[in-house]
LOLUM-613189 format. One record per residue (C-alpha): residue number from 0; x, y, z. Coordinates in Angstrom, 1 decimal, decimal comma. Layout:
(romar NUM (X Y Z));
...
END
This chain:
(romar 0 (109,8 -4,0 -63,3));
(romar 1 (110,9 -2,6 -66,6));
(romar 2 (114,3 -1,1 -66,8));
(romar 3 (114,5 0,2 -63,2));
(romar 4 (117,4 -1,0 -61,1));
(romar 5 (116,4 -0,6 -57,5));
(romar 6 (118,0 -2,9 -55,0));
(romar 7 (117,8 -6,3 -56,7));
(romar 8 (115,7 -7,8 -54,0));
(romar 9 (112,9 -5,5 -54,8));
(romar 10 (113,1 -6,3 -58,5));
(romar 11 (112,9 -10,0 -57,9));
(romar 12 (110,1 -10,2 -55,4));
(romar 13 (106,9 -8,6 -56,7));
(romar 14 (105,6 -6,1 -59,2));
(romar 15 (105,2 -3,0 -57,2));
(romar 16 (102,0 -1,1 -56,9));
(romar 17 (100,5 2,2 -55,6));
(romar 18 (97,5 1,6 -53,6));
(romar 19 (95,5 4,6 -54,4));
(romar 20 (93,6 5,6 -51,2));
(romar 21 (89,8 5,5 -51,5));
(romar 22 (87,3 7,5 -49,5));
(romar 23 (84,6 6,7 -46,9));
(romar 24 (81,0 6,6 -48,0));
(romar 25 (79,8 9,7 -46,1));
(romar 26 (82,9 11,8 -45,8));
(romar 27 (85,9 13,0 -47,7));
(romar 28 (88,5 10,7 -49,2));
(romar 29 (91,3 9,3 -47,0));
(romar 30 (94,1 11,1 -48,9));
(romar 31 (96,4 12,0 -46,0));
(romar 32 (98,3 8,7 -46,3));
(romar 33 (100,2 7,1 -49,2));
(romar 34 (102,4 4,0 -49,5));
(romar 35 (103,8 2,2 -52,5));
(romar 36 (106,4 -0,5 -52,9));
(romar 37 (109,3 1,8 -52,3));
(romar 38 (108,2 4,9 -50,4));
(romar 39 (105,6 6,4 -48,1));
(romar 40 (104,0 9,8 -47,5));
(romar 41 (101,8 11,4 -44,9));
(romar 42 (100,1 14,8 -44,6));
(romar 43 (100,1 16,1 -41,0));
(romar 44 (97,5 18,2 -39,3));
(romar 45 (99,3 21,3 -40,3));
(romar 46 (99,2 20,5 -44,0));
(romar 47 (102,8 19,6 -44,2));
(romar 48 (103,7 16,6 -46,5));
(romar 49 (106,3 14,2 -45,2));
(romar 50 (108,0 11,4 -47,2));
(romar 51 (110,4 8,6 -46,5));
(romar 52 (111,7 5,3 -48,0));
(romar 53 (113,7 4,6 -51,1));
(romar 54 (114,8 7,6 -53,1));
(romar 55 (116,3 6,0 -56,3));
(romar 56 (114,4 8,2 -58,8));
(romar 57 (113,6 11,3 -56,8));
(romar 58 (110,3 9,8 -55,6));
(romar 59 (110,6 11,3 -52,2));
(romar 60 (110,6 14,8 -53,6));
(romar 61 (113,4 16,0 -51,3));
(romar 62 (116,1 17,0 -53,7));
(romar 63 (117,9 13,6 -53,7));
(romar 64 (118,4 13,6 -50,0));
(romar 65 (118,7 10,5 -47,8));
(romar 66 (120,1 9,4 -44,4));
(romar 67 (121,0 5,9 -45,5));
(romar 68 (122,7 4,3 -48,5));
(romar 69 (122,6 0,6 -49,4));
(romar 70 (125,3 -1,5 -51,0));
(romar 71 (124,0 -0,6 -54,5));
(romar 72 (124,4 3,1 -53,8));
(romar 73 (120,6 3,6 -53,5));
(romar 74 (119,6 6,4 -51,1));
(romar 75 (116,9 5,9 -48,5));
(romar 76 (115,3 8,3 -46,0));
(romar 77 (114,5 6,2 -42,9));
(romar 78 (112,4 8,8 -41,1));
(romar 79 (109,8 11,2 -42,5));
(romar 80 (111,1 14,5 -43,9));
(romar 81 (109,0 17,5 -44,9));
(romar 82 (108,9 18,4 -48,6));
(romar 83 (105,8 20,6 -49,2));
(romar 84 (103,5 22,9 -47,2));
(romar 85 (99,7 23,5 -47,4));
(romar 86 (98,9 20,1 -48,8));
(romar 87 (95,5 18,4 -48,5));
(romar 88 (96,1 15,1 -50,4));
(romar 89 (98,9 12,8 -51,7));
(romar 90 (99,2 9,9 -54,0));
(romar 91 (102,1 7,6 -54,8));
(romar 92 (103,0 5,6 -57,9));
(romar 93 (105,8 3,1 -58,1));
(romar 94 (108,5 5,7 -58,4));
(romar 95 (106,6 9,1 -58,5));
(romar 96 (104,3 11,1 -56,4));
(romar 97 (101,6 13,8 -56,6));
(romar 98 (100,1 16,2 -54,2));
(romar 99 (97,2 18,6 -54,2));
(romar 100 (97,7 21,8 -52,2));
(romar 101 (94,9 23,7 -50,4));
(romar 102 (94,8 26,2 -53,2));
(romar 103 (94,0 23,4 -55,7));
(romar 104 (97,4 23,4 -57,4));
(romar 105 (98,7 20,0 -58,4));
(romar 106 (102,4 19,2 -57,8));
(romar 107 (104,3 16,1 -59,0));
(romar 108 (107,8 14,6 -58,7));
(romar 109 (109,8 11,5 -59,2));
(romar 110 (110,5 9,2 -62,2));
(romar 111 (109,3 10,6 -65,5));
(romar 112 (110,2 7,9 -68,0));
(romar 113 (106,6 7,7 -69,2));
(romar 114 (105,7 11,3 -68,7));
(romar 115 (104,0 10,5 -65,4));
(romar 116 (105,2 13,7 -63,8));
(romar 117 (103,2 15,5 -66,5));
(romar 118 (105,9 17,9 -67,7));
(romar 119 (108,6 17,2 -70,3));
(romar 120 (111,3 19,3 -68,7));
(romar 121 (112,8 17,8 -65,5));
(romar 122 (115,7 18,9 -63,4));
(romar 123 (117,6 15,6 -62,9));
(romar 124 (118,7 12,5 -64,8));
(romar 125 (119,8 9,0 -63,7));
(romar 126 (121,8 6,8 -66,0));
(romar 127 (120,9 3,1 -65,9));
(romar 128 (122,8 0,2 -67,4));
(romar 129 (121,5 -3,2 -68,0));
(romar 130 (122,3 -6,2 -70,2));
(romar 131 (120,2 -7,8 -72,9));
(romar 132 (121,6 -10,8 -74,7));
(romar 133 (125,1 -9,9 -73,6));
(romar 134 (124,8 -6,5 -75,3));
(romar 135 (125,0 -3,5 -73,0));
(romar 136 (122,3 -0,9 -73,4));
(romar 137 (122,3 2,5 -71,7));
(romar 138 (119,2 4,5 -71,0));
(romar 139 (118,8 7,9 -69,4));
(romar 140 (115,8 7,9 -67,1));
(romar 141 (114,5 11,5 -66,5));
(romar 142 (113,2 12,3 -63,1));
(romar 143 (112,1 15,3 -61,0));
(romar 144 (113,7 15,4 -57,6));
(romar 145 (111,6 18,2 -56,1));
(romar 146 (107,8 18,9 -56,6));
(romar 147 (106,8 21,1 -59,5));
(romar 148 (103,4 22,6 -60,2));
(romar 149 (101,7 21,2 -63,3));
(romar 150 (98,0 22,1 -63,0));
(romar 151 (95,5 24,3 -61,1));
(romar 152 (91,9 23,9 -59,9));
(romar 153 (92,4 20,2 -59,0));
(romar 154 (90,1 18,4 -56,6));
(romar 155 (91,9 15,1 -56,2));
(romar 156 (94,7 13,0 -57,7));
(romar 157 (95,6 9,3 -58,0));
(romar 158 (98,8 7,6 -59,2));
(romar 159 (99,2 4,3 -61,0));
(romar 160 (102,5 2,4 -61,5));
(romar 161 (103,7 4,7 -64,2));
(romar 162 (100,8 7,1 -64,8));
(romar 163 (98,8 9,8 -63,1));
(romar 164 (95,2 11,0 -63,0));
(romar 165 (93,6 14,1 -61,6));
(romar 166 (90,0 15,2 -61,2));
(romar 167 (89,6 19,0 -61,6));
(romar 168 (87,1 21,0 -59,6));
(romar 169 (84,8 21,3 -62,7));
(romar 170 (84,6 17,4 -62,7));
(romar 171 (86,8 16,9 -65,7));
(romar 172 (89,2 13,9 -65,5));
(romar 173 (92,8 14,4 -66,9));
(romar 174 (95,4 11,6 -67,2));
(romar 175 (99,0 11,2 -68,4));
(romar 176 (101,9 8,8 -68,4));
(romar 177 (102,0 5,1 -69,4));
(romar 178 (99,3 4,1 -71,8));
(romar 179 (100,6 0,7 -72,9));
(romar 180 (97,4 -1,1 -71,7));
(romar 181 (95,0 1,7 -72,5));
(romar 182 (94,8 2,7 -68,9));
(romar 183 (94,5 6,4 -69,8));
(romar 184 (91,1 5,8 -71,4));
(romar 185 (91,7 7,9 -74,5));
(romar 186 (92,6 5,2 -77,0));
(romar 187 (95,9 4,9 -78,7));
(romar 188 (95,5 7,3 -81,6));
(romar 189 (97,8 10,0 -80,3));
(romar 190 (100,2 7,9 -78,2));
(romar 191 (103,9 8,8 -77,9));
(romar 192 (106,7 6,4 -77,2));
(romar 193 (108,9 6,0 -74,2));
(romar 194 (112,5 4,9 -74,5));
(romar 195 (111,7 1,2 -74,8));
(romar 196 (108,8 1,7 -77,3));
(romar 197 (105,9 1,7 -74,9));
(romar 198 (102,9 3,9 -75,4));
(romar 199 (102,5 6,9 -73,3));
(romar 200 (101,2 10,5 -73,1));
(romar 201 (103,7 13,0 -71,7));
(romar 202 (101,3 15,8 -70,8));
(romar 203 (97,7 15,8 -69,3));
(romar 204 (94,9 14,9 -71,6));
(romar 205 (91,2 15,2 -70,8));
(romar 206 (89,4 11,9 -70,6));
(romar 207 (85,8 12,4 -69,2));
(romar 208 (83,5 14,9 -67,6));
(romar 209 (81,2 14,7 -64,5));
(romar 210 (83,8 12,7 -62,6));
(romar 211 (84,0 12,7 -58,8));
(romar 212 (86,9 10,3 -58,1));
(romar 213 (89,5 8,2 -59,9));
(romar 214 (91,6 5,2 -58,7));
(romar 215 (94,6 4,0 -60,5));
(romar 216 (95,9 0,4 -60,3));
(romar 217 (99,2 -0,7 -61,8));
(romar 218 (97,9 -0,9 -65,3));
(romar 219 (94,1 -0,1 -65,1));
(romar 220 (91,9 2,7 -64,0));
(romar 221 (88,6 3,0 -62,2));
(romar 222 (86,5 6,1 -62,7));
(romar 223 (83,6 7,1 -60,5));
(romar 224 (81,2 9,6 -62,0));
(romar 225 (79,0 12,1 -60,2));
(romar 226 (75,9 10,0 -60,9));
(romar 227 (77,4 7,0 -59,0));
(romar 228 (78,3 5,0 -62,0));
(romar 229 (81,6 3,2 -62,1));
(romar 230 (83,7 3,0 -65,3));
(romar 231 (86,9 1,2 -66,0));
(romar 232 (89,7 1,0 -68,6));
(romar 233 (93,1 -0,5 -69,2));
(romar 234 (94,5 -3,9 -68,6));
(romar 235 (92,0 -6,7 -68,0));
(romar 236 (93,9 -9,9 -68,1));
(romar 237 (92,5 -11,1 -64,8));
(romar 238 (89,1 -9,4 -65,1));
(romar 239 (90,1 -6,4 -63,1));
(romar 240 (87,8 -4,1 -65,1));
(romar 241 (84,7 -5,9 -63,9));
(romar 242 (83,2 -6,1 -67,4));
(romar 243 (82,6 -9,9 -67,3));
(romar 244 (85,5 -10,7 -69,6));
(romar 245 (89,3 -10,4 -69,9));
(romar 246 (89,5 -8,1 -72,8));
(romar 247 (91,6 -4,9 -72,4));
(romar 248 (89,7 -1,6 -72,9));
(romar 249 (91,4 1,6 -74,0));
(romar 250 (88,1 3,5 -73,7));
(romar 251 (86,2 3,4 -70,3));
(romar 252 (83,3 0,9 -70,0));
(romar 253 (80,6 1,1 -67,4));
(romar 254 (80,6 -1,7 -64,8));
(romar 255 (78,5 -0,7 -61,8));
(romar 256 (76,0 1,8 -60,3));
(romar 257 (75,4 3,3 -56,9));
(romar 258 (79,1 3,5 -56,1));
(romar 259 (80,5 5,7 -53,4));
(romar 260 (84,2 4,9 -53,3));
(romar 261 (86,8 3,0 -55,3));
(romar 262 (90,3 1,5 -55,1));
(romar 263 (92,6 -0,6 -57,3));
(romar 264 (95,6 -2,9 -56,9));
(romar 265 (97,9 -4,7 -59,2));
(romar 266 (95,3 -6,7 -61,2));
(romar 267 (92,3 -6,3 -58,8));
(romar 268 (89,6 -3,7 -58,0));
(romar 269 (87,1 -2,8 -55,4));
(romar 270 (84,1 -0,6 -55,0));
(romar 271 (82,2 0,6 -51,9));
(romar 272 (78,5 1,1 -52,7));
(romar 273 (76,3 3,7 -51,2));
(romar 274 (74,7 1,1 -48,9));
(romar 275 (78,1 0,4 -47,3));
(romar 276 (78,6 -3,0 -49,1));
(romar 277 (82,1 -3,8 -50,4));
(romar 278 (82,5 -5,4 -53,8));
(romar 279 (85,7 -6,8 -55,3));
(romar 280 (86,8 -8,4 -58,6));
(romar 281 (89,9 -9,3 -60,7));
(romar 282 (92,9 -11,4 -59,7));
(romar 283 (92,3 -13,6 -56,6));
(romar 284 (95,4 -15,8 -56,7));
(romar 285 (96,3 -14,9 -53,1));
(romar 286 (92,8 -14,3 -51,7));
(romar 287 (93,0 -10,6 -52,2));
(romar 288 (89,3 -10,3 -53,2));
(romar 289 (88,3 -11,5 -49,7));
(romar 290 (85,9 -14,2 -51,1));
(romar 291 (87,3 -17,1 -49,1));
(romar 292 (88,8 -18,7 -52,2));
(romar 293 (91,4 -18,1 -54,9));
(romar 294 (89,1 -18,0 -58,0));
(romar 295 (89,4 -14,9 -60,2));
(romar 296 (86,3 -12,8 -60,7));
(romar 297 (85,6 -10,8 -63,9));
(romar 298 (82,4 -9,3 -62,3));
(romar 299 (82,0 -7,6 -58,9));
(romar 300 (81,1 -9,9 -56,0));
(romar 301 (80,0 -8,7 -52,5));
(romar 302 (82,3 -9,5 -49,7));
(romar 303 (81,5 -7,3 -46,7));
(romar 304 (78,9 -4,9 -45,2));
(romar 305 (79,1 -1,8 -43,1));
(romar 306 (82,3 -0,6 -44,7));
(romar 307 (83,4 3,0 -44,5));
(romar 308 (86,8 3,0 -46,3));
(romar 309 (88,9 0,8 -48,6));
(romar 310 (92,4 0,5 -50,0));
(romar 311 (94,2 -2,0 -52,2));
(romar 312 (97,9 -2,8 -52,0));
(romar 313 (99,7 -4,8 -54,7));
(romar 314 (98,0 -8,1 -53,7));
(romar 315 (96,4 -7,4 -50,3));
(romar 316 (93,5 -5,2 -49,2));
(romar 317 (92,4 -3,4 -46,1));
(romar 318 (89,0 -1,9 -45,1));
(romar 319 (87,7 0,2 -42,2));
(romar 320 (84,2 -0,6 -41,1));
(romar 321 (81,7 1,9 -39,8));
(romar 322 (82,6 0,9 -36,2));
(romar 323 (86,2 1,8 -36,7));
(romar 324 (87,6 -1,7 -36,9));
(romar 325 (90,3 -2,4 -39,5));
(romar 326 (90,3 -5,6 -41,5));
(romar 327 (92,9 -7,0 -43,9));
(romar 328 (93,2 -10,0 -46,3));
(romar 329 (95,2 -11,2 -49,3));
(romar 330 (98,9 -11,8 -49,7));
(romar 331 (100,9 -12,0 -46,5));
(romar 332 (104,4 -13,1 -47,5));
(romar 333 (105,8 -9,9 -45,9));
(romar 334 (103,4 -9,7 -42,9));
(romar 335 (101,6 -6,8 -44,5));
(romar 336 (98,2 -8,1 -43,1));
(romar 337 (99,4 -7,4 -39,5));
(romar 338 (97,9 -10,6 -38,1));
(romar 339 (100,9 -11,5 -35,9));
(romar 340 (102,0 -14,5 -38,0));
(romar 341 (105,6 -15,8 -37,8));
(romar 342 (107,9 -15,1 -40,7));
(romar 343 (107,0 -16,8 -43,9));
(romar 344 (109,5 -19,1 -45,5));
(romar 345 (111,5 -17,7 -48,5));
(romar 346 (109,4 -19,7 -50,9));
(romar 347 (106,1 -19,6 -49,0));
(romar 348 (103,3 -17,7 -50,7));
(romar 349 (101,3 -17,2 -47,5));
(romar 350 (97,9 -15,5 -47,8));
(romar 351 (94,6 -15,0 -46,0));
(romar 352 (91,5 -15,4 -48,2));
(romar 353 (88,9 -14,0 -45,8));
(romar 354 (88,9 -10,6 -43,9));
(romar 355 (90,5 -10,7 -40,4));
(romar 356 (90,3 -7,9 -37,9));
(romar 357 (93,7 -6,4 -36,9));
(romar 358 (92,9 -3,0 -35,3));
(romar 359 (90,3 -0,9 -33,6));
(romar 360 (89,7 2,9 -33,6));
(romar 361 (91,0 3,3 -37,1));
(romar 362 (90,4 6,5 -39,1));
(romar 363 (92,6 6,1 -42,3));
(romar 364 (94,4 3,3 -44,0));
(romar 365 (96,7 2,9 -47,1));
(romar 366 (98,2 -0,4 -48,4));
(romar 367 (101,4 -0,7 -50,4));
(romar 368 (103,3 -3,8 -51,6));
(romar 369 (105,0 -4,9 -48,4));
(romar 370 (103,7 -2,5 -45,8));
(romar 371 (100,4 -1,1 -44,6));
(romar 372 (100,0 2,3 -42,9));
(romar 373 (97,0 3,4 -40,8));
(romar 374 (96,0 6,4 -38,7));
(romar 375 (93,9 6,1 -35,6));
(romar 376 (91,3 8,6 -34,5));
(romar 377 (93,8 10,4 -32,3));
(romar 378 (96,0 11,1 -35,4));
(romar 379 (98,7 8,6 -34,5));
(romar 380 (100,5 6,8 -37,4));
(romar 381 (100,7 3,0 -37,3));
(romar 382 (102,5 0,6 -39,6));
(romar 383 (103,1 -3,1 -40,1));
(romar 384 (104,8 -5,4 -42,7));
(romar 385 (108,3 -5,6 -44,1));
(romar 386 (110,9 -2,9 -43,9));
(romar 387 (112,2 -3,6 -47,4));
(romar 388 (111,6 0,0 -48,4));
(romar 389 (112,7 1,5 -45,0));
(romar 390 (109,2 2,3 -44,0));
(romar 391 (109,1 1,3 -40,4));
(romar 392 (111,3 4,0 -38,8));
(romar 393 (112,9 1,6 -36,5));
(romar 394 (110,0 -0,7 -35,7));
(romar 395 (110,2 -4,4 -36,0));
(romar 396 (109,3 -7,4 -33,8));
(romar 397 (110,8 -9,9 -36,2));
(romar 398 (113,8 -10,1 -38,6));
(romar 399 (114,0 -11,9 -41,9));
(romar 400 (116,9 -13,9 -43,3));
(romar 401 (118,2 -10,8 -45,1));
(romar 402 (118,3 -8,8 -41,9));
(romar 403 (115,3 -6,6 -42,7));
(romar 404 (113,0 -5,7 -39,9));
(romar 405 (109,4 -7,0 -40,0));
(romar 406 (106,5 -5,7 -37,9));
(romar 407 (104,0 -8,5 -37,6));
(romar 408 (101,2 -6,5 -35,9));
(romar 409 (100,1 -2,9 -36,1));
(romar 410 (102,4 -0,6 -34,0));
(romar 411 (102,7 3,2 -33,7));
(romar 412 (105,6 4,6 -35,7));
(romar 413 (108,1 6,4 -33,4));
(romar 414 (107,7 9,8 -35,1));
(romar 415 (106,3 13,1 -33,9));
(romar 416 (103,6 13,4 -36,5));
(romar 417 (99,8 13,9 -36,1));
(romar 418 (98,1 12,7 -39,3));
(romar 419 (95,5 15,0 -40,9));
(romar 420 (92,0 13,5 -40,4));
(romar 421 (89,7 15,4 -42,7));
(romar 422 (86,8 13,0 -42,1));
(romar 423 (86,9 13,7 -38,3));
(romar 424 (87,3 17,4 -38,9));
(romar 425 (84,3 17,5 -41,3));
(romar 426 (82,1 15,7 -38,8));
(romar 427 (83,0 18,1 -36,0));
END
């Protein structure tokens, strides 16, 4: 996890991922929920953005506030707290966040070590120490602890591990942040360097035109154009670009047509076609492609029909079908599938390689690394998985060996929040 020093258990477990929310076929994108490996966010029906979870690098956007501190001195907010008004969508990276307000302005906050906040000047710093070959090295990691406006006329936003992408109202795609794997789609000719020598861009750069949506994985990007063609760039070590090979691309390559919605995980990707079929590709080590096996795919393969909405976590996926049923599959070491399984052993890499139904009457869903969030059609907020990042707000029907709560099946969070449901509002 690079140089970050979150609680060591998070560092040792998994590479963290933002699951960028993807939209339904016939309606607006499901952008009112966001969950990463360390924090969560929700937009309520009044347009207020609430965040909670780990706050090590200002990723909650609440001016370094928290109601809990662990033994490492890391701050956590264990229940949702408001940070921004008049918001219509939110996206979370590993340690940063972004939100689009109703007036089209884009606001960002959190870790800025790769310029992922999109502005060079930040209001806070965090000093990190770590050891390499017995020699101590000190790095100052810049971060922004409160939201700042960086762009106007924005239609939607997505966040990768350490980079950000925004689609403006004129259909232009702009990206910034980590570019080590070519995930910004602009080549490497004008790259800058972060403090450890990695390639990055510290301010927004235009990538493409005629774009309707973008989905950021950890180190790769999916781009949906207005003509329904799907393009991809970035890391491709497990075939996550869908181009039929494992060659990285620093310029977008076309991979599909007739696409309606997209989402991306750690090294895996998915597309929802206009006919409601779900297609997946990339890393399948833990069954996260939903194909019933663990074989990687470098080209899209169909796995479901009648799908309305999709989301990828780090290594698990969730989909809402047109009948409102919610299905999950993939990695389940932390009960993030919500299937009611007992606790997995410390060395058990439990997974589910085929979709399984876990909920009815679902309206929105967002998957993170250890936790999944969903909203029902009545606007209630539900969660399941591990409480490693302090997501569960007191929920938990199990407890692991470290004393962390685990919720093994979907349960309503005990918070007085009604999630914004733009899809439902649009239909009414």
